[in-house]
CHARMM internal coordinates of N, CA and C (Angstrom, degrees):
IC EDIT
DIST 1 N 1 CA 1.4267
DIST 1 CA 1 C 1.5584
ANGL 1 N 1 CA 1 C 109.28
DIST 1 C 2 N 1.3296
ANGL 1 CA 1 C 2 N 118.64
DIHE 1 N 1 CA 1 C 2 N -48.01
DIST 2 N 2 CA 1.4407
ANGL 1 C 2 N 2 CA 124.03
DIHE 1 CA 1 C 2 N 2 CA 179.28
DIST 2 CA 2 C 1.5432
ANGL 2 N 2 CA 2 C 111.62
DIHE 1 C 2 N 2 CA 2 C -57.35
DIST 2 C 3 N 1.3545
ANGL 2 CA 2 C 3 N 113.37
DIHE 2 N 2 CA 2 C 3 N -44.65
DIST 3 N 3 CA 1.4772
ANGL 2 C 3 N 3 CA 117.01
DIHE 2 CA 2 C 3 N 3 CA -178.03
DIST 3 CA 3 C 1.5318
ANGL 3 N 3 CA 3 C 109.16
DIHE 2 C 3 N 3 CA 3 C -66.05
DIST 3 C 4 N 1.3579
ANGL 3 CA 3 C 4 N 122.05
DIHE 3 N 3 CA 3 C 4 N -33.33
DIST 4 N 4 CA 1.3726
ANGL 3 C 4 N 4 CA 123.32
DIHE 3 CA 3 C 4 N 4 CA 176.67
DIST 4 CA 4 C 1.5440
ANGL 4 N 4 CA 4 C 108.50
DIHE 3 C 4 N 4 CA 4 C -60.73
DIST 4 C 5 N 1.2913
ANGL 4 CA 4 C 5 N 114.77
DIHE 4 N 4 CA 4 C 5 N -53.22
DIST 5 N 5 CA 1.5361
ANGL 4 C 5 N 5 CA 125.58
DIHE 4 CA 4 C 5 N 5 CA -173.82
DIST 5 CA 5 C 1.5654
ANGL 5 N 5 CA 5 C 106.12
DIHE 4 C 5 N 5 CA 5 C -53.09
DIST 5 C 6 N 1.4405
ANGL 5 CA 5 C 6 N 113.00
DIHE 5 N 5 CA 5 C 6 N -49.70
DIST 6 N 6 CA 1.4528
ANGL 5 C 6 N 6 CA 117.35
DIHE 5 CA 5 C 6 N 6 CA -173.90
DIST 6 CA 6 C 1.5379
ANGL 6 N 6 CA 6 C 109.20
DIHE 5 C 6 N 6 CA 6 C -69.04
DIST 6 C 7 N 1.2923
ANGL 6 CA 6 C 7 N 121.23
DIHE 6 N 6 CA 6 C 7 N -34.76
DIST 7 N 7 CA 1.4350
ANGL 6 C 7 N 7 CA 126.55
DIHE 6 CA 6 C 7 N 7 CA 177.69
DIST 7 CA 7 C 1.5551
ANGL 7 N 7 CA 7 C 109.24
DIHE 6 C 7 N 7 CA 7 C -67.67
DIST 7 C 8 N 1.2848
ANGL 7 CA 7 C 8 N 116.90
DIHE 7 N 7 CA 7 C 8 N -42.38
DIST 8 N 8 CA 1.5363
ANGL 7 C 8 N 8 CA 119.75
DIHE 7 CA 7 C 8 N 8 CA 179.68
DIST 8 CA 8 C 1.6220
ANGL 8 N 8 CA 8 C 107.19
DIHE 7 C 8 N 8 CA 8 C -66.66
DIST 8 C 9 N 1.3615
ANGL 8 CA 8 C 9 N 114.27
DIHE 8 N 8 CA 8 C 9 N -39.49
DIST 9 N 9 CA 1.4461
ANGL 8 C 9 N 9 CA 114.89
DIHE 8 CA 8 C 9 N 9 CA 177.02
DIST 9 CA 9 C 1.4654
ANGL 9 N 9 CA 9 C 120.45
DIHE 8 C 9 N 9 CA 9 C -61.76
DIST 9 C 10 N 1.3599
ANGL 9 CA 9 C 10 N 109.03
DIHE 9 N 9 CA 9 C 10 N -37.38
DIST 10 N 10 CA 1.4007
ANGL 9 C 10 N 10 CA 122.10
DIHE 9 CA 9 C 10 N 10 CA 176.26
DIST 10 CA 10 C 1.5686
ANGL 10 N 10 CA 10 C 112.18
DIHE 9 C 10 N 10 CA 10 C -60.79
DIST 10 C 11 N 1.3049
ANGL 10 CA 10 C 11 N 110.23
DIHE 10 N 10 CA 10 C 11 N -44.07
DIST 11 N 11 CA 1.5005
ANGL 10 C 11 N 11 CA 119.03
DIHE 10 CA 10 C 11 N 11 CA 179.81
DIST 11 CA 11 C 1.5884
ANGL 11 N 11 CA 11 C 107.43
DIHE 10 C 11 N 11 CA 11 C -65.24
DIST 11 C 12 N 1.2290
ANGL 11 CA 11 C 12 N 114.64
DIHE 11 N 11 CA 11 C 12 N -50.17
DIST 12 N 12 CA 1.5646
ANGL 11 C 12 N 12 CA 115.87
DIHE 11 CA 11 C 12 N 12 CA 176.81
DIST 12 CA 12 C 1.4400
ANGL 12 N 12 CA 12 C 111.95
DIHE 11 C 12 N 12 CA 12 C -56.48
DIST 12 C 13 N 1.2525
ANGL 12 CA 12 C 13 N 119.56
DIHE 12 N 12 CA 12 C 13 N -49.38
DIST 13 N 13 CA 1.4865
ANGL 12 C 13 N 13 CA 124.01
DIHE 12 CA 12 C 13 N 13 CA -177.52
DIST 13 CA 13 C 1.5114
ANGL 13 N 13 CA 13 C 108.83
DIHE 12 C 13 N 13 CA 13 C -61.20
DIST 13 C 14 N 1.3382
ANGL 13 CA 13 C 14 N 117.96
DIHE 13 N 13 CA 13 C 14 N -44.37
DIST 14 N 14 CA 1.4020
ANGL 13 C 14 N 14 CA 128.61
DIHE 13 CA 13 C 14 N 14 CA 177.35
DIST 14 CA 14 C 1.5365
ANGL 14 N 14 CA 14 C 112.17
DIHE 13 C 14 N 14 CA 14 C -53.53
DIST 14 C 15 N 1.3426
ANGL 14 CA 14 C 15 N 116.10
DIHE 14 N 14 CA 14 C 15 N -46.54
DIST 15 N 15 CA 1.4135
ANGL 14 C 15 N 15 CA 123.00
DIHE 14 CA 14 C 15 N 15 CA -179.16
DIST 15 CA 15 C 1.5226
ANGL 15 N 15 CA 15 C 110.55
DIHE 14 C 15 N 15 CA 15 C -70.83
DIST 15 C 16 N 1.3529
ANGL 15 CA 15 C 16 N 118.13
DIHE 15 N 15 CA 15 C 16 N -36.38
DIST 16 N 16 CA 1.4495
ANGL 15 C 16 N 16 CA 118.71
DIHE 15 CA 15 C 16 N 16 CA 168.18
DIST 16 CA 16 C 1.4550
ANGL 16 N 16 CA 16 C 118.21
DIHE 15 C 16 N 16 CA 16 C -61.22
DIST 16 C 17 N 1.3848
ANGL 16 CA 16 C 17 N 116.01
DIHE 16 N 16 CA 16 C 17 N -41.47
DIST 17 N 17 CA 1.3435
ANGL 16 C 17 N 17 CA 122.12
DIHE 16 CA 16 C 17 N 17 CA 176.48
DIST 17 CA 17 C 1.4606
ANGL 17 N 17 CA 17 C 113.57
DIHE 16 C 17 N 17 CA 17 C -61.35
DIST 17 C 18 N 1.2241
ANGL 17 CA 17 C 18 N 123.20
DIHE 17 N 17 CA 17 C 18 N -27.30
DIST 18 N 18 CA 1.6031
ANGL 17 C 18 N 18 CA 121.96
DIHE 17 CA 17 C 18 N 18 CA 169.55
DIST 18 CA 18 C 1.4687
ANGL 18 N 18 CA 18 C 115.12
DIHE 17 C 18 N 18 CA 18 C -55.92
DIST 18 C 19 N 1.2777
ANGL 18 CA 18 C 19 N 118.31
DIHE 18 N 18 CA 18 C 19 N -36.15
DIST 19 N 19 CA 1.4096
ANGL 18 C 19 N 19 CA 126.99
DIHE 18 CA 18 C 19 N 19 CA -174.12
DIST 19 CA 19 C 1.5641
ANGL 19 N 19 CA 19 C 109.79
DIHE 18 C 19 N 19 CA 19 C -96.90
DIST 19 C 20 N 1.2478
ANGL 19 CA 19 C 20 N 119.91
DIHE 19 N 19 CA 19 C 20 N -22.41
DIST 20 N 20 CA 1.4369
ANGL 19 C 20 N 20 CA 123.80
DIHE 19 CA 19 C 20 N 20 CA 176.69
DIST 20 CA 20 C 1.5103
ANGL 20 N 20 CA 20 C 115.12
DIHE 19 C 20 N 20 CA 20 C -108.42
DIST 20 C 21 N 1.3255
ANGL 20 CA 20 C 21 N 109.26
DIHE 20 N 20 CA 20 C 21 N 78.48
DIST 21 N 21 CA 1.6004
ANGL 20 C 21 N 21 CA 118.38
DIHE 20 CA 20 C 21 N 21 CA -175.17
DIST 21 CA 21 C 1.4298
ANGL 21 N 21 CA 21 C 108.41
DIHE 20 C 21 N 21 CA 21 C -80.30
DIST 21 C 22 N 1.4344
ANGL 21 CA 21 C 22 N 109.81
DIHE 21 N 21 CA 21 C 22 N 150.80
DIST 22 N 22 CA 1.4471
ANGL 21 C 22 N 22 CA 117.25
DIHE 21 CA 21 C 22 N 22 CA 170.45
DIST 22 CA 22 C 1.5432
ANGL 22 N 22 CA 22 C 114.95
DIHE 21 C 22 N 22 CA 22 C -76.64
DIST 22 C 23 N 1.2579
ANGL 22 CA 22 C 23 N 118.42
DIHE 22 N 22 CA 22 C 23 N 141.60
DIST 23 N 23 CA 1.4532
ANGL 22 C 23 N 23 CA 124.81
DIHE 22 CA 22 C 23 N 23 CA -175.62
DIST 23 CA 23 C 1.5693
ANGL 23 N 23 CA 23 C 105.46
DIHE 22 C 23 N 23 CA 23 C -78.03
DIST 23 C 24 N 1.3817
ANGL 23 CA 23 C 24 N 114.42
DIHE 23 N 23 CA 23 C 24 N -38.40
DIST 24 N 24 CA 1.4568
ANGL 23 C 24 N 24 CA 117.95
DIHE 23 CA 23 C 24 N 24 CA 178.44
DIST 24 CA 24 C 1.4542
ANGL 24 N 24 CA 24 C 120.60
DIHE 23 C 24 N 24 CA 24 C -79.12
DIST 24 C 25 N 1.3591
ANGL 24 CA 24 C 25 N 117.47
DIHE 24 N 24 CA 24 C 25 N -26.83
DIST 25 N 25 CA 1.4206
ANGL 24 C 25 N 25 CA 121.44
DIHE 24 CA 24 C 25 N 25 CA -179.57
DIST 25 CA 25 C 1.5292
ANGL 25 N 25 CA 25 C 107.52
DIHE 24 C 25 N 25 CA 25 C -128.20
DIST 25 C 26 N 1.4465
ANGL 25 CA 25 C 26 N 117.50
DIHE 25 N 25 CA 25 C 26 N 84.92
DIST 26 N 26 CA 1.4318
ANGL 25 C 26 N 26 CA 116.28
DIHE 25 CA 25 C 26 N 26 CA -176.67
DIST 26 CA 26 C 1.5516
ANGL 26 N 26 CA 26 C 114.12
DIHE 25 C 26 N 26 CA 26 C -60.45
DIST 26 C 27 N 1.3310
ANGL 26 CA 26 C 27 N 110.06
DIHE 26 N 26 CA 26 C 27 N 144.48
DIST 27 N 27 CA 1.5483
ANGL 26 C 27 N 27 CA 112.83
DIHE 26 CA 26 C 27 N 27 CA -175.86
DIST 27 CA 27 C 1.5167
ANGL 27 N 27 CA 27 C 112.91
DIHE 26 C 27 N 27 CA 27 C 89.28
DIST 27 C 28 N 1.2904
ANGL 27 CA 27 C 28 N 117.60
DIHE 27 N 27 CA 27 C 28 N -6.61
DIST 28 N 28 CA 1.5212
ANGL 27 C 28 N 28 CA 119.87
DIHE 27 CA 27 C 28 N 28 CA -178.78
DIST 28 CA 28 C 1.5827
ANGL 28 N 28 CA 28 C 105.78
DIHE 27 C 28 N 28 CA 28 C -116.47
DIST 28 C 29 N 1.3090
ANGL 28 CA 28 C 29 N 119.24
DIHE 28 N 28 CA 28 C 29 N 149.94
DIST 29 N 29 CA 1.3927
ANGL 28 C 29 N 29 CA 124.52
DIHE 28 CA 28 C 29 N 29 CA 175.76
DIST 29 CA 29 C 1.6115
ANGL 29 N 29 CA 29 C 110.49
DIHE 28 C 29 N 29 CA 29 C -62.51
DIST 29 C 30 N 1.2766
ANGL 29 CA 29 C 30 N 116.39
DIHE 29 N 29 CA 29 C 30 N 156.16
DIST 30 N 30 CA 1.3632
ANGL 29 C 30 N 30 CA 122.81
DIHE 29 CA 29 C 30 N 30 CA 174.21
DIST 30 CA 30 C 1.4647
ANGL 30 N 30 CA 30 C 114.02
DIHE 29 C 30 N 30 CA 30 C -54.10
DIST 30 C 31 N 1.3516
ANGL 30 CA 30 C 31 N 122.27
DIHE 30 N 30 CA 30 C 31 N 151.91
DIST 31 N 31 CA 1.4902
ANGL 30 C 31 N 31 CA 123.65
DIHE 30 CA 30 C 31 N 31 CA -166.05
DIST 31 CA 31 C 1.5739
ANGL 31 N 31 CA 31 C 107.59
DIHE 30 C 31 N 31 CA 31 C -65.18
DIST 31 C 32 N 1.2534
ANGL 31 CA 31 C 32 N 120.79
DIHE 31 N 31 CA 31 C 32 N -33.91
DIST 32 N 32 CA 1.5360
ANGL 31 C 32 N 32 CA 124.51
DIHE 31 CA 31 C 32 N 32 CA 178.67
DIST 32 CA 32 C 1.5069
ANGL 32 N 32 CA 32 C 106.49
DIHE 31 C 32 N 32 CA 32 C -61.32
DIST 32 C 33 N 1.3683
ANGL 32 CA 32 C 33 N 119.70
DIHE 32 N 32 CA 32 C 33 N -43.77
DIST 33 N 33 CA 1.4326
ANGL 32 C 33 N 33 CA 121.57
DIHE 32 CA 32 C 33 N 33 CA -179.96
DIST 33 CA 33 C 1.4736
ANGL 33 N 33 CA 33 C 113.74
DIHE 32 C 33 N 33 CA 33 C -69.39
DIST 33 C 34 N 1.4148
ANGL 33 CA 33 C 34 N 117.85
DIHE 33 N 33 CA 33 C 34 N -34.37
DIST 34 N 34 CA 1.4478
ANGL 33 C 34 N 34 CA 119.30
DIHE 33 CA 33 C 34 N 34 CA 176.43
DIST 34 CA 34 C 1.5635
ANGL 34 N 34 CA 34 C 107.18
DIHE 33 C 34 N 34 CA 34 C -67.92
DIST 34 C 35 N 1.2231
ANGL 34 CA 34 C 35 N 122.74
DIHE 34 N 34 CA 34 C 35 N -30.37
DIST 35 N 35 CA 1.4102
ANGL 34 C 35 N 35 CA 122.35
DIHE 34 CA 34 C 35 N 35 CA -174.01
DIST 35 CA 35 C 1.5339
ANGL 35 N 35 CA 35 C 103.61
DIHE 34 C 35 N 35 CA 35 C -80.38
DIST 35 C 36 N 1.2146
ANGL 35 CA 35 C 36 N 126.69
DIHE 35 N 35 CA 35 C 36 N -38.64
DIST 36 N 36 CA 1.4483
ANGL 35 C 36 N 36 CA 129.40
DIHE 35 CA 35 C 36 N 36 CA 179.74
DIST 36 CA 36 C 1.6097
ANGL 36 N 36 CA 36 C 104.02
DIHE 35 C 36 N 36 CA 36 C -65.44
DIST 36 C 37 N 1.3057
ANGL 36 CA 36 C 37 N 121.10
DIHE 36 N 36 CA 36 C 37 N -48.58
DIST 37 N 37 CA 1.4143
ANGL 36 C 37 N 37 CA 123.57
DIHE 36 CA 36 C 37 N 37 CA 178.78
DIST 37 CA 37 C 1.4851
ANGL 37 N 37 CA 37 C 111.23
DIHE 36 C 37 N 37 CA 37 C -55.01
DIST 37 C 38 N 1.3469
ANGL 37 CA 37 C 38 N 115.92
DIHE 37 N 37 CA 37 C 38 N -45.66
DIST 38 N 38 CA 1.5351
ANGL 37 C 38 N 38 CA 120.13
DIHE 37 CA 37 C 38 N 38 CA -175.10
DIST 38 CA 38 C 1.5410
ANGL 38 N 38 CA 38 C 103.48
DIHE 37 C 38 N 38 CA 38 C -63.60
DIST 38 C 39 N 1.2971
ANGL 38 CA 38 C 39 N 119.34
DIHE 38 N 38 CA 38 C 39 N -48.11
DIST 39 N 39 CA 1.4686
ANGL 38 C 39 N 39 CA 120.48
DIHE 38 CA 38 C 39 N 39 CA -175.89
DIST 39 CA 39 C 1.5520
ANGL 39 N 39 CA 39 C 111.63
DIHE 38 C 39 N 39 CA 39 C -63.46
DIST 39 C 40 N 1.2711
ANGL 39 CA 39 C 40 N 118.85
DIHE 39 N 39 CA 39 C 40 N -37.93
DIST 40 N 40 CA 1.5035
ANGL 39 C 40 N 40 CA 122.68
DIHE 39 CA 39 C 40 N 40 CA 173.46
DIST 40 CA 40 C 1.4398
ANGL 40 N 40 CA 40 C 111.44
DIHE 39 C 40 N 40 CA 40 C -61.23
DIST 40 C 41 N 1.3410
ANGL 40 CA 40 C 41 N 118.29
DIHE 40 N 40 CA 40 C 41 N -44.81
DIST 41 N 41 CA 1.4442
ANGL 40 C 41 N 41 CA 122.92
DIHE 40 CA 40 C 41 N 41 CA -171.25
DIST 41 CA 41 C 1.6057
ANGL 41 N 41 CA 41 C 103.07
DIHE 40 C 41 N 41 CA 41 C -72.65
DIST 41 C 42 N 1.3822
ANGL 41 CA 41 C 42 N 116.86
DIHE 41 N 41 CA 41 C 42 N -37.71
DIST 42 N 42 CA 1.5472
ANGL 41 C 42 N 42 CA 114.13
DIHE 41 CA 41 C 42 N 42 CA 179.59
DIST 42 CA 42 C 1.4440
ANGL 42 N 42 CA 42 C 109.94
DIHE 41 C 42 N 42 CA 42 C -68.61
DIST 42 C 43 N 1.2957
ANGL 42 CA 42 C 43 N 121.77
DIHE 42 N 42 CA 42 C 43 N -36.79
DIST 43 N 43 CA 1.5398
ANGL 42 C 43 N 43 CA 126.38
DIHE 42 CA 42 C 43 N 43 CA 178.62
DIST 43 CA 43 C 1.5340
ANGL 43 N 43 CA 43 C 108.33
DIHE 42 C 43 N 43 CA 43 C -60.29
DIST 43 C 44 N 1.3350
ANGL 43 CA 43 C 44 N 115.86
DIHE 43 N 43 CA 43 C 44 N -47.26
DIST 44 N 44 CA 1.4989
ANGL 43 C 44 N 44 CA 125.05
DIHE 43 CA 43 C 44 N 44 CA 178.74
DIST 44 CA 44 C 1.4553
ANGL 44 N 44 CA 44 C 107.93
DIHE 43 C 44 N 44 CA 44 C -55.96
DIST 44 C 45 N 1.3674
ANGL 44 CA 44 C 45 N 117.60
DIHE 44 N 44 CA 44 C 45 N -51.42
DIST 45 N 45 CA 1.4682
ANGL 44 C 45 N 45 CA 122.25
DIHE 44 CA 44 C 45 N 45 CA -175.27
DIST 45 CA 45 C 1.5487
ANGL 45 N 45 CA 45 C 109.08
DIHE 44 C 45 N 45 CA 45 C -63.50
DIST 45 C 46 N 1.3343
ANGL 45 CA 45 C 46 N 116.20
DIHE 45 N 45 CA 45 C 46 N -39.06
DIST 46 N 46 CA 1.4981
ANGL 45 C 46 N 46 CA 119.88
DIHE 45 CA 45 C 46 N 46 CA 176.26
DIST 46 CA 46 C 1.5719
ANGL 46 N 46 CA 46 C 113.14
DIHE 45 C 46 N 46 CA 46 C -65.68
DIST 46 C 47 N 1.2580
ANGL 46 CA 46 C 47 N 118.46
DIHE 46 N 46 CA 46 C 47 N -39.63
DIST 47 N 47 CA 1.4302
ANGL 46 C 47 N 47 CA 119.93
DIHE 46 CA 46 C 47 N 47 CA 177.62
DIST 47 CA 47 C 1.4915
ANGL 47 N 47 CA 47 C 114.02
DIHE 46 C 47 N 47 CA 47 C -67.37
DIST 47 C 48 N 1.4317
ANGL 47 CA 47 C 48 N 110.53
DIHE 47 N 47 CA 47 C 48 N -38.44
DIST 48 N 48 CA 1.5583
ANGL 47 C 48 N 48 CA 117.35
DIHE 47 CA 47 C 48 N 48 CA 172.97
DIST 48 CA 48 C 1.4592
ANGL 48 N 48 CA 48 C 115.50
DIHE 47 C 48 N 48 CA 48 C -57.12
DIST 48 C 49 N 1.4617
ANGL 48 CA 48 C 49 N 108.95
DIHE 48 N 48 CA 48 C 49 N -48.42
DIST 49 N 49 CA 1.4485
ANGL 48 C 49 N 49 CA 117.92
DIHE 48 CA 48 C 49 N 49 CA -177.33
DIST 49 CA 49 C 1.5936
ANGL 49 N 49 CA 49 C 109.45
DIHE 48 C 49 N 49 CA 49 C -59.89
DIST 49 C 50 N 1.3594
ANGL 49 CA 49 C 50 N 111.56
DIHE 49 N 49 CA 49 C 50 N -39.55
DIST 50 N 50 CA 1.5932
ANGL 49 C 50 N 50 CA 114.39
DIHE 49 CA 49 C 50 N 50 CA -176.97
DIST 50 CA 50 C 1.4758
ANGL 50 N 50 CA 50 C 110.98
DIHE 49 C 50 N 50 CA 50 C -65.51
DIST 50 C 51 N 1.4822
ANGL 50 CA 50 C 51 N 112.54
DIHE 50 N 50 CA 50 C 51 N -42.42
DIST 51 N 51 CA 1.3218
ANGL 50 C 51 N 51 CA 116.98
DIHE 50 CA 50 C 51 N 51 CA -174.30
DIST 51 CA 51 C 1.5663
ANGL 51 N 51 CA 51 C 112.14
DIHE 50 C 51 N 51 CA 51 C -67.32
DIST 51 C 52 N 1.2663
ANGL 51 CA 51 C 52 N 118.58
DIHE 51 N 51 CA 51 C 52 N -38.90
DIST 52 N 52 CA 1.4640
ANGL 51 C 52 N 52 CA 127.25
DIHE 51 CA 51 C 52 N 52 CA 171.16
DIST 52 CA 52 C 1.5486
ANGL 52 N 52 CA 52 C 112.36
DIHE 51 C 52 N 52 CA 52 C -55.42
DIST 52 C 53 N 1.2801
ANGL 52 CA 52 C 53 N 115.31
DIHE 52 N 52 CA 52 C 53 N -45.21
DIST 53 N 53 CA 1.4302
ANGL 52 C 53 N 53 CA 125.51
DIHE 52 CA 52 C 53 N 53 CA 177.81
DIST 53 CA 53 C 1.5008
ANGL 53 N 53 CA 53 C 110.25
DIHE 52 C 53 N 53 CA 53 C -61.72
DIST 53 C 54 N 1.3027
ANGL 53 CA 53 C 54 N 118.06
DIHE 53 N 53 CA 53 C 54 N -50.42
DIST 54 N 54 CA 1.4414
ANGL 53 C 54 N 54 CA 122.67
DIHE 53 CA 53 C 54 N 54 CA -179.46
DIST 54 CA 54 C 1.5166
ANGL 54 N 54 CA 54 C 111.56
DIHE 53 C 54 N 54 CA 54 C -62.85
DIST 54 C 55 N 1.3807
ANGL 54 CA 54 C 55 N 115.66
DIHE 54 N 54 CA 54 C 55 N -38.09
DIST 55 N 55 CA 1.4555
ANGL 54 C 55 N 55 CA 120.50
DIHE 54 CA 54 C 55 N 55 CA 178.33
DIST 55 CA 55 C 1.4692
ANGL 55 N 55 CA 55 C 112.30
DIHE 54 C 55 N 55 CA 55 C -66.92
DIST 55 C 56 N 1.3961
ANGL 55 CA 55 C 56 N 119.96
DIHE 55 N 55 CA 55 C 56 N -36.32
DIST 56 N 56 CA 1.3496
ANGL 55 C 56 N 56 CA 121.97
DIHE 55 CA 55 C 56 N 56 CA 178.51
DIST 56 CA 56 C 1.6103
ANGL 56 N 56 CA 56 C 111.82
DIHE 55 C 56 N 56 CA 56 C -70.94
DIST 56 C 57 N 1.3176
ANGL 56 CA 56 C 57 N 113.95
DIHE 56 N 56 CA 56 C 57 N -40.32
DIST 57 N 57 CA 1.4811
ANGL 56 C 57 N 57 CA 117.69
DIHE 56 CA 56 C 57 N 57 CA 168.29
DIST 57 CA 57 C 1.4242
ANGL 57 N 57 CA 57 C 117.42
DIHE 56 C 57 N 57 CA 57 C -53.69
DIST 57 C 58 N 1.1998
ANGL 57 CA 57 C 58 N 118.71
DIHE 57 N 57 CA 57 C 58 N -48.81
DIST 58 N 58 CA 1.4469
ANGL 57 C 58 N 58 CA 126.50
DIHE 57 CA 57 C 58 N 58 CA -177.81
DIST 58 CA 58 C 1.5497
ANGL 58 N 58 CA 58 C 104.85
DIHE 57 C 58 N 58 CA 58 C -64.02
DIST 58 C 59 N 1.3217
ANGL 58 CA 58 C 59 N 122.55
DIHE 58 N 58 CA 58 C 59 N -46.64
DIST 59 N 59 CA 1.4656
ANGL 58 C 59 N 59 CA 124.82
DIHE 58 CA 58 C 59 N 59 CA 175.76
DIST 59 CA 59 C 1.5925
ANGL 59 N 59 CA 59 C 110.23
DIHE 58 C 59 N 59 CA 59 C -50.94
DIST 59 C 60 N 1.3225
ANGL 59 CA 59 C 60 N 109.80
DIHE 59 N 59 CA 59 C 60 N -46.30
DIST 60 N 60 CA 1.4567
ANGL 59 C 60 N 60 CA 118.24
DIHE 59 CA 59 C 60 N 60 CA -175.37
DIST 60 CA 60 C 1.5399
ANGL 60 N 60 CA 60 C 108.56
DIHE 59 C 60 N 60 CA 60 C -66.48
DIST 60 C 61 N 1.2911
ANGL 60 CA 60 C 61 N 116.64
DIHE 60 N 60 CA 60 C 61 N -38.72
DIST 61 N 61 CA 1.5040
ANGL 60 C 61 N 61 CA 119.98
DIHE 60 CA 60 C 61 N 61 CA -175.64
DIST 61 CA 61 C 1.5275
ANGL 61 N 61 CA 61 C 106.59
DIHE 60 C 61 N 61 CA 61 C -67.75
DIST 61 C 62 N 1.3787
ANGL 61 CA 61 C 62 N 116.74
DIHE 61 N 61 CA 61 C 62 N -40.99
DIST 62 N 62 CA 1.5117
ANGL 61 C 62 N 62 CA 118.69
DIHE 61 CA 61 C 62 N 62 CA -179.20
DIST 62 CA 62 C 1.5028
ANGL 62 N 62 CA 62 C 109.67
DIHE 61 C 62 N 62 CA 62 C -61.78
DIST 62 C 63 N 1.3131
ANGL 62 CA 62 C 63 N 120.88
DIHE 62 N 62 CA 62 C 63 N -36.90
DIST 63 N 63 CA 1.3978
ANGL 62 C 63 N 63 CA 125.49
DIHE 62 CA 62 C 63 N 63 CA -174.18
DIST 63 CA 63 C 1.4711
ANGL 63 N 63 CA 63 C 109.05
DIHE 62 C 63 N 63 CA 63 C -70.83
DIST 63 C 64 N 1.3854
ANGL 63 CA 63 C 64 N 120.30
DIHE 63 N 63 CA 63 C 64 N -30.26
DIST 64 N 64 CA 1.3862
ANGL 63 C 64 N 64 CA 120.97
DIHE 63 CA 63 C 64 N 64 CA -177.74
DIST 64 CA 64 C 1.4717
ANGL 64 N 64 CA 64 C 116.30
DIHE 63 C 64 N 64 CA 64 C -79.36
END
COOR INIT
IC SEED 1 N 1 CA 1 C
IC BUILD
């Protein structure tokens, strides 16, 4: 569920970034949008890593 919420948030921020362009970097979202996207991507990676670790621990427990 957390991954879905993060993905949906990334989509919404990405859509906003299309309309909120950077004056310094044409074709890129404004700096605040870039920071938000980075934070969401980092959070999504963290959740994914934790999910993989829990899955590995569960497999190990089953084998024992």
